[in-house]
C-alpha positions as CSV (number, residue, x, y, z in Angstrom):
1,X,93.1,-42.9,246.6
2,X,91.4,-42.3,243.2
3,X,93.0,-43.2,239.9
4,X,95.2,-40.8,237.9
5,X,93.3,-37.8,236.6
6,X,94.0,-34.9,234.3
7,X,92.9,-31.4,235.2
8,X,92.5,-28.6,232.6
9,X,90.6,-25.4,233.3
10,X,89.8,-24.3,229.8
11,X,90.7,-25.3,226.3
12,X,94.3,-24.3,225.7
13,X,95.1,-24.3,229.5
14,X,98.2,-26.1,230.6
15,X,96.9,-29.4,231.9
16,X,98.2,-31.2,235.0
17,X,98.0,-34.9,235.8
18,X,98.0,-36.5,239.2
19,X,96.4,-38.7,241.8
20,X,93.5,-37.5,243.9
21,X,93.3,-38.6,247.5
22,X,89.9,-38.3,249.1
23,X,89.7,-37.2,252.7
24,X,89.0,-39.5,255.6
25,X,85.8,-37.8,256.8
26,X,84.1,-34.6,255.8
27,X,87.0,-32.4,255.0
28,X,86.6,-29.2,253.0
29,X,90.1,-27.9,252.6
30,X,92.2,-29.0,249.6
31,X,96.0,-29.3,249.1
32,X,98.0,-29.7,245.9
33,X,101.4,-31.4,246.3
34,X,104.1,-31.5,243.6
35,X,107.7,-32.6,243.2
36,X,111.3,-31.6,242.8
37,X,113.4,-31.2,239.6
38,X,114.7,-34.7,239.5
39,X,111.6,-36.5,240.6
40,X,107.9,-37.0,240.0
41,X,104.7,-37.2,242.2
42,X,105.4,-40.8,243.1
43,X,108.2,-39.9,245.6
44,X,108.1,-41.4,249.0
45,X,107.8,-38.0,250.6
46,X,104.8,-36.9,248.5
47,X,102.9,-40.2,248.9
48,X,103.4,-40.2,252.6
49,X,102.3,-36.6,253.0
50,X,99.3,-37.0,250.7
51,X,98.1,-40.0,252.8
52,X,98.7,-38.1,256.1
53,X,96.9,-35.0,255.0
54,X,94.0,-37.0,253.7
55,X,93.8,-38.8,257.0
56,X,93.3,-35.3,258.6
57,X,90.5,-34.3,256.3
58,X,92.2,-32.7,253.3
59,X,91.4,-33.6,249.7
60,X,94.9,-33.9,248.2
61,X,96.0,-33.7,244.6
62,X,99.5,-35.2,244.2
63,X,100.5,-34.1,240.7
64,X,103.3,-34.0,238.1
65,X,104.4,-30.6,236.8
66,X,104.1,-30.1,233.0
67,X,107.9,-30.6,232.4
68,X,107.6,-34.1,234.0
69,X,104.5,-34.9,232.0
70,X,106.4,-34.0,228.8
71,X,109.3,-36.4,229.6
72,X,109.7,-39.0,232.3
73,X,113.4,-38.2,233.2
74,X,115.7,-35.3,233.4
75,X,115.5,-31.8,235.0
76,X,113.3,-28.9,233.9
77,X,114.8,-26.9,231.0
78,X,113.5,-23.3,230.9
79,X,110.0,-24.5,231.7
80,X,109.3,-22.3,234.8
81,X,106.5,-20.4,233.2
82,X,104.8,-23.5,231.8
83,X,105.1,-25.3,235.2
84,X,103.6,-22.3,236.9
85,X,100.7,-22.3,234.4
86,X,100.1,-26.0,235.2
87,X,100.0,-25.4,238.9
88,X,97.6,-22.5,238.3
89,X,95.3,-24.9,236.4
90,X,95.5,-27.3,239.3
91,X,94.5,-24.6,241.8
92,X,91.6,-23.4,239.7
93,X,90.4,-27.0,239.2
94,X,90.6,-27.7,242.9
95,X,88.6,-24.6,243.6
96,X,85.8,-26.2,241.6
97,X,86.2,-29.5,243.3
98,X,83.4,-29.9,245.9
99,X,85.8,-31.0,248.7
100,X,83.4,-33.6,250.1
101,X,80.5,-31.3,249.6
102,X,82.2,-28.2,251.0
103,X,83.0,-25.8,248.2
104,X,83.9,-23.1,250.6
105,X,87.0,-24.9,251.7
106,X,90.5,-23.4,251.2
107,X,93.0,-24.4,248.6
108,X,96.7,-24.7,249.5
109,X,99.7,-25.5,247.3
110,X,102.8,-27.4,248.4
111,X,105.9,-28.5,246.7
112,X,109.2,-30.1,247.3
113,X,112.4,-28.2,246.2
114,X,111.8,-27.0,242.6
115,X,108.1,-27.7,243.1
116,X,107.9,-25.4,246.0
117,X,109.9,-22.7,244.2
118,X,107.4,-22.9,241.3
119,X,104.5,-22.8,243.7
120,X,105.9,-19.6,245.4
121,X,106.5,-18.0,242.0
122,X,103.0,-18.8,240.9
123,X,101.6,-17.4,244.1
124,X,103.7,-14.2,243.8
125,X,102.4,-13.6,240.3
126,X,98.7,-14.5,241.3
127,X,97.9,-12.9,244.7
128,X,94.9,-14.5,246.3
129,X,94.9,-17.6,244.1
130,X,96.1,-19.9,246.8
131,X,95.2,-19.6,250.5
132,X,98.7,-20.8,251.7
133,X,101.9,-22.5,250.7
134,X,103.8,-25.5,252.0
135,X,107.4,-25.1,250.9
136,X,109.3,-28.3,251.5
137,X,113.1,-28.0,251.2
138,X,112.9,-24.7,249.4
139,X,116.0,-24.6,247.1
140,X,117.3,-21.2,248.3
141,X,120.5,-21.6,246.2
142,X,122.5,-24.3,244.4
143,X,124.7,-26.3,246.8
144,X,127.9,-24.5,247.7
145,X,126.8,-21.4,245.7
146,X,125.1,-19.2,248.3
147,X,125.5,-16.1,246.2
148,X,123.0,-17.4,243.6
149,X,119.9,-16.8,245.7
150,X,116.4,-17.7,244.3
151,X,114.5,-15.0,246.2
152,X,113.8,-12.5,243.5
153,X,110.1,-12.9,243.8
154,X,110.0,-13.0,247.6
155,X,109.2,-9.3,248.0
156,X,106.0,-9.8,246.0
157,X,104.8,-12.9,247.9
158,X,101.5,-12.0,249.6
159,X,100.5,-15.6,250.4
160,X,101.3,-17.1,253.8
161,X,104.0,-19.7,253.6
162,X,105.3,-22.5,255.9
163,X,108.8,-23.5,255.1
164,X,109.9,-27.0,256.1
165,X,113.6,-27.6,255.9
166,X,116.2,-30.2,257.1
167,X,119.0,-28.8,259.2
168,X,121.5,-30.5,256.9
169,X,120.1,-29.2,253.6
170,X,122.8,-28.1,251.2
171,X,120.4,-25.9,249.3
172,X,120.0,-23.5,252.2
173,X,120.9,-23.5,255.9
174,X,118.3,-22.7,258.6
175,X,120.1,-19.4,259.2
176,X,120.0,-18.5,255.5
177,X,116.3,-19.4,255.3
178,X,115.5,-17.2,258.3
179,X,117.2,-14.3,256.6
180,X,115.4,-15.0,253.3
181,X,112.0,-15.1,255.1
182,X,112.4,-11.5,256.1
183,X,112.1,-10.5,252.5
184,X,108.5,-11.8,252.3
185,X,105.7,-9.4,253.3
186,X,103.3,-12.3,254.0
187,X,103.2,-14.3,257.2
188,X,105.7,-17.1,257.2
189,X,107.1,-19.7,259.6
190,X,110.0,-22.2,259.4
191,X,109.7,-25.7,260.7
192,X,113.2,-27.3,260.9
193,X,113.7,-31.0,260.8
194,X,116.6,-32.3,262.9
195,X,119.0,-34.6,261.1
196,X,117.3,-34.3,257.7
197,X,118.9,-33.2,254.4
198,X,117.3,-32.0,251.2
199,X,115.1,-35.1,250.8
200,X,113.6,-34.5,254.3
201,X,112.3,-38.1,254.7
202,X,114.7,-40.8,255.8
203,X,114.5,-44.2,257.5
204,X,115.0,-42.7,261.0
205,X,112.0,-40.2,260.7
206,X,109.8,-42.0,258.2
207,X,107.2,-42.9,260.8
208,X,106.8,-39.5,262.4
209,X,107.7,-36.9,259.7
210,X,104.5,-36.8,257.8
211,X,102.4,-36.2,260.9
212,X,104.8,-33.6,262.1
213,X,104.5,-31.7,258.9
214,X,100.7,-32.0,258.9
215,X,100.4,-30.8,262.4
216,X,102.8,-27.9,261.8
217,X,100.9,-26.8,258.7
218,X,97.5,-27.1,260.3
219,X,98.7,-24.9,263.2
220,X,100.1,-22.4,260.7
221,X,97.0,-22.0,258.6
222,X,94.6,-22.1,261.5
223,X,91.6,-24.3,262.0
224,X,91.1,-27.9,261.2
225,X,90.4,-29.4,257.8
226,X,87.6,-31.6,259.3
């Protein structure tokens, strides 16, 4: 893993800061991973996934969203547009990254909870910017408030998206996510994780979960990163 780095596309662009994981081998595909509303890019899930994807040939940027760069604690407060701009900067920067000498590689964006929601909103507003989405524990609605759906942009989402969700996630049941996926015109798939809640990773699945997600995503987007 490389040291922390800051990416900014142009002067005035919203910068994003994170850790770059070089691939094991000659990978060309790239993946950006970001965090939920109450976390940062140092969470166990993101670190484990970054290492697992790098081991399979992906160059991985594990980054903090702008709201987290601005303050180390607390939830985002009306920063959705700024956070989308930061992710857009990250995608554009990774497009320029040589990817172990393979500039033709694809660029994917993944996020846990709020990070996944921001990634999907960014992709809906910028068709073709990312080649695919990895949405981890998408926060379909606040816990116990199923009427407050966060799907307003789904009808405009033209980017393929793999949803990964625990069967015990209070932010959206498997059945609710299946219904929501039907709103998306792009190709989607849902990978359900038995026994898992919103955090996905736990002591019982810590060993196999990262590889399960890597294999599921690789099968979804087609081809190998190597």
